[in-house]
DOPA-101775 format. One record per residue (C-alpha): residue in three letters; x, y, z. Coordinates in nm, 2 decimals. Each point is the difference from the previous one (the first is absolute). Layout:
BEGIN
node resn = ALA | u = X | v = Y | w = Z
...
! end
This chain:
BEGIN
node resn = ILE | u = -1.56 | v = -0.61 | w = -1.17
node resn = VAL | u = 0.27 | v = 0.15 | w = -0.22
node resn = SER | u = 0.00 | v = 0.35 | w = 0.14
node resn = LEU | u = -0.09 | v = 0.11 | w = 0.36
node resn = LEU | u = 0.00 | v = 0.38 | w = 0.03
node resn = LEU | u = -0.08 | v = 0.12 | w = 0.36
node resn = ALA | u = 0.20 | v = 0.33 | w = 0.00
node resn = GLU | u = -0.11 | v = 0.29 | w = 0.21
node resn = ASN | u = -0.23 | v = -0.18 | w = 0.25
node resn = ASN | u = 0.03 | v = -0.03 | w = 0.37
node resn = ILE | u = 0.16 | v = -0.34 | w = 0.02
node resn = GLY | u = 0.22 | v = -0.02 | w = 0.31
node resn = SER | u = 0.19 | v = -0.29 | w = 0.15
node resn = ALA | u = -0.32 | v = -0.18 | w = 0.11
node resn = GLY | u = -0.14 | v = 0.02 | w = -0.36
node resn = LEU | u = 0.33 | v = -0.12 | w = -0.13
node resn = GLN | u = -0.03 | v = -0.32 | w = 0.21
node resn = SER | u = -0.34 | v = -0.07 | w = -0.17
node resn = LEU | u = 0.13 | v = 0.09 | w = -0.34
node resn = THR | u = 0.30 | v = -0.23 | w = 0.05
node resn = ARG | u = -0.23 | v = -0.30 | w = -0.01
node resn = VAL | u = -0.15 | v = 0.11 | w = -0.33
node resn = VAL | u = 0.33 | v = 0.08 | w = -0.17
node resn = GLY | u = 0.13 | v = -0.34 | w = 0.09
node resn = ARG | u = -0.28 | v = -0.16 | w = -0.21
node resn = CYS | u = 0.05 | v = 0.22 | w = -0.31
node resn = SER | u = 0.27 | v = -0.19 | w = -0.18
node resn = SER | u = -0.08 | v = 0.18 | w = -0.33
node resn = LEU | u = 0.04 | v = 0.35 | w = 0.15
node resn = ARG | u = 0.22 | v = 0.22 | w = -0.22
node resn = VAL | u = -0.06 | v = 0.35 | w = 0.14
node resn = LEU | u = -0.05 | v = 0.09 | w = 0.37
node resn = ASN | u = -0.05 | v = 0.36 | w = 0.10
node resn = LEU | u = -0.04 | v = 0.08 | w = 0.37
node resn = SER | u = 0.14 | v = 0.35 | w = -0.02
node resn = PHE | u = -0.09 | v = 0.27 | w = 0.25
node resn = ASN | u = -0.16 | v = -0.21 | w = 0.26
node resn = SER | u = 0.15 | v = -0.03 | w = 0.36
node resn = ILE | u = 0.16 | v = -0.33 | w = -0.02
node resn = GLY | u = 0.33 | v = 0.06 | w = 0.19
node resn = ASP | u = 0.25 | v = -0.27 | w = 0.09
node resn = SER | u = -0.19 | v = -0.19 | w = 0.26
node resn = HIS | u = -0.15 | v = -0.28 | w = -0.22
node resn = THR | u = 0.22 | v = 0.02 | w = -0.31
node resn = LYS | u = 0.17 | v = -0.33 | w = 0.07
node resn = GLU | u = -0.32 | v = -0.20 | w = -0.01
node resn = PHE | u = -0.11 | v = 0.19 | w = -0.31
node resn = CYS | u = 0.33 | v = -0.06 | w = -0.17
node resn = ASN | u = -0.02 | v = -0.37 | w = 0.07
node resn = GLN | u = -0.33 | v = -0.01 | w = -0.19
node resn = LEU | u = 0.14 | v = 0.21 | w = -0.28
node resn = ALA | u = 0.24 | v = -0.29 | w = -0.07
node resn = SER | u = -0.30 | v = -0.20 | w = -0.12
node resn = CYS | u = -0.07 | v = 0.27 | w = -0.27
node resn = ARG | u = 0.25 | v = -0.15 | w = -0.25
node resn = HIS | u = -0.13 | v = 0.23 | w = -0.29
node resn = LEU | u = 0.01 | v = 0.33 | w = 0.19
node resn = GLU | u = 0.16 | v = 0.26 | w = -0.23
node resn = ARG | u = -0.08 | v = 0.33 | w = 0.17
node resn = LEU | u = -0.02 | v = 0.08 | w = 0.37
node resn = GLU | u = -0.09 | v = 0.34 | w = 0.12
node resn = LEU | u = 0.03 | v = 0.08 | w = 0.37
node resn = GLN | u = 0.05 | v = 0.38 | w = -0.01
node resn = GLY | u = -0.09 | v = 0.21 | w = 0.30
node resn = ASN | u = -0.04 | v = -0.27 | w = 0.25
node resn = MET | u = 0.25 | v = 0.09 | w = 0.28
node resn = LEU | u = 0.22 | v = -0.29 | w = -0.09
node resn = GLY | u = 0.34 | v = 0.01 | w = 0.16
node resn = ALA | u = 0.32 | v = -0.20 | w = -0.02
node resn = ARG | u = -0.16 | v = -0.30 | w = 0.16
node resn = GLY | u = -0.27 | v = -0.01 | w = -0.27
node resn = ALA | u = 0.25 | v = 0.06 | w = -0.27
node resn = GLY | u = 0.21 | v = -0.30 | w = 0.13
node resn = GLU | u = -0.30 | v = -0.23 | w = 0.00
node resn = LEU | u = -0.11 | v = 0.11 | w = -0.34
node resn = GLY | u = 0.35 | v = -0.04 | w = -0.14
node resn = ALA | u = 0.03 | v = -0.36 | w = 0.14
node resn = VAL | u = -0.32 | v = -0.11 | w = -0.17
node resn = LEU | u = 0.03 | v = 0.19 | w = -0.32
node resn = SER | u = 0.36 | v = -0.10 | w = -0.07
node resn = SER | u = -0.13 | v = -0.34 | w = -0.13
node resn = SER | u = -0.30 | v = 0.14 | w = -0.18
node resn = GLY | u = -0.07 | v = 0.13 | w = -0.35
node resn = VAL | u = -0.09 | v = 0.35 | w = 0.11
node resn = GLU | u = 0.09 | v = 0.25 | w = -0.27
node resn = GLU | u = -0.12 | v = 0.32 | w = 0.16
node resn = LEU | u = 0.02 | v = 0.10 | w = 0.37
node resn = ARG | u = -0.14 | v = 0.34 | w = 0.12
node resn = LEU | u = 0.09 | v = 0.10 | w = 0.35
node resn = ASN | u = -0.03 | v = 0.38 | w = -0.02
node resn = VAL | u = -0.09 | v = 0.21 | w = 0.31
node resn = ASN | u = 0.10 | v = -0.25 | w = 0.27
node resn = GLN | u = 0.25 | v = 0.01 | w = 0.28
node resn = LEU | u = 0.27 | v = -0.23 | w = -0.15
node resn = GLU | u = 0.30 | v = 0.23 | w = 0.07
node resn = ALA | u = 0.36 | v = -0.13 | w = -0.04
node resn = GLN | u = -0.06 | v = -0.33 | w = 0.17
node resn = GLY | u = -0.29 | v = -0.08 | w = -0.23
node resn = MET | u = 0.23 | v = 0.08 | w = -0.30
node resn = ARG | u = 0.24 | v = -0.27 | w = 0.11
node resn = CYS | u = -0.29 | v = -0.24 | w = -0.02
node resn = MET | u = -0.09 | v = 0.14 | w = -0.35
node resn = SER | u = 0.36 | v = -0.04 | w = -0.11
node resn = LYS | u = -0.01 | v = -0.37 | w = 0.09
node resn = LEU | u = -0.33 | v = -0.03 | w = -0.19
node resn = MET | u = 0.15 | v = 0.16 | w = -0.31
node resn = ARG | u = 0.28 | v = -0.25 | w = 0.01
node resn = ALA | u = -0.23 | v = -0.31 | w = 0.06
node resn = CYS | u = -0.30 | v = 0.08 | w = -0.22
node resn = PRO | u = 0.09 | v = -0.03 | w = -0.37
node resn = SER | u = -0.35 | v = 0.09 | w = -0.12
node resn = LEU | u = -0.01 | v = 0.34 | w = 0.18
node resn = SER | u = 0.00 | v = 0.28 | w = -0.27
node resn = THR | u = -0.16 | v = 0.29 | w = 0.18
node resn = LEU | u = 0.05 | v = 0.11 | w = 0.36
node resn = THR | u = -0.15 | v = 0.32 | w = 0.13
node resn = LEU | u = 0.11 | v = 0.13 | w = 0.33
node resn = ARG | u = -0.09 | v = 0.37 | w = 0.00
node resn = SER | u = -0.04 | v = 0.18 | w = 0.33
node resn = ASN | u = 0.15 | v = -0.26 | w = 0.24
node resn = ASP | u = 0.27 | v = 0.23 | w = 0.16
node resn = ILE | u = 0.28 | v = -0.23 | w = -0.11
node resn = ARG | u = 0.26 | v = 0.27 | w = 0.01
node resn = ASP | u = 0.37 | v = -0.06 | w = -0.11
node resn = ASP | u = 0.04 | v = -0.33 | w = 0.19
node resn = GLY | u = -0.30 | v = -0.16 | w = -0.16
node resn = ALA | u = 0.10 | v = 0.12 | w = -0.35
node resn = ARG | u = 0.35 | v = -0.15 | w = 0.05
node resn = ALA | u = -0.16 | v = -0.33 | w = 0.10
node resn = LEU | u = -0.20 | v = -0.01 | w = -0.32
node resn = CYS | u = 0.31 | v = 0.10 | w = -0.21
node resn = ASP | u = 0.17 | v = -0.31 | w = 0.13
node resn = ALA | u = -0.27 | v = -0.21 | w = -0.17
node resn = LEU | u = 0.01 | v = 0.20 | w = -0.33
node resn = ILE | u = 0.36 | v = -0.10 | w = -0.07
node resn = LEU | u = -0.10 | v = -0.36 | w = -0.03
node resn = PRO | u = -0.19 | v = -0.14 | w = -0.30
node resn = HIS | u = -0.38 | v = 0.06 | w = 0.03
node resn = ARG | u = -0.31 | v = 0.05 | w = -0.22
node resn = LEU | u = -0.10 | v = 0.32 | w = 0.17
node resn = ARG | u = -0.11 | v = 0.26 | w = -0.25
node resn = ALA | u = -0.15 | v = 0.27 | w = 0.22
node resn = LEU | u = 0.10 | v = 0.10 | w = 0.35
node resn = VAL | u = -0.19 | v = 0.30 | w = 0.15
node resn = LEU | u = 0.17 | v = 0.17 | w = 0.29
node resn = SER | u = -0.16 | v = 0.35 | w = -0.01
node resn = GLN | u = -0.06 | v = 0.19 | w = 0.32
node resn = ASN | u = 0.23 | v = -0.20 | w = 0.22
node resn = ASN | u = 0.24 | v = 0.26 | w = 0.15
node resn = ILE | u = 0.29 | v = -0.14 | w = -0.20
node resn = GLY | u = 0.30 | v = 0.24 | w = 0.01
node resn = ASP | u = 0.34 | v = 0.01 | w = -0.16
node resn = GLU | u = 0.13 | v = -0.31 | w = 0.18
node resn = GLY | u = -0.29 | v = -0.21 | w = -0.12
node resn = ALA | u = 0.00 | v = 0.12 | w = -0.36
! end
């Protein structure tokens, strides 16, 4: 399997556990879209450990899955040594703490060129955390931060 597109289903944490076993066997997987399910943070660590075996993964979409800072940290730890070029985490609950994890990912993942983080309520503190990573050399070409309650201090 090269692309696995399971967006807008009813996959929750129990379904993620089953899917984790499948993803771990798909070493040629390039695109994985699990957007708008109900995954949450509860089993992201096991899932992320299996993602590490997907050496060819280029695009990961986990939009609208109620991921928080814990999920962002687990994703960041695994993806920092991957070849992921595009990461879409719109409409989650990453907030400022999750942006600190994304900042670390931006520094550690040289292949990352697109990061979309729309509607994560990151506010000024989260925007500042991302700016810290932007001053360092990186390959990022697109950073989407729309609808995040960023004010003057975060601009």
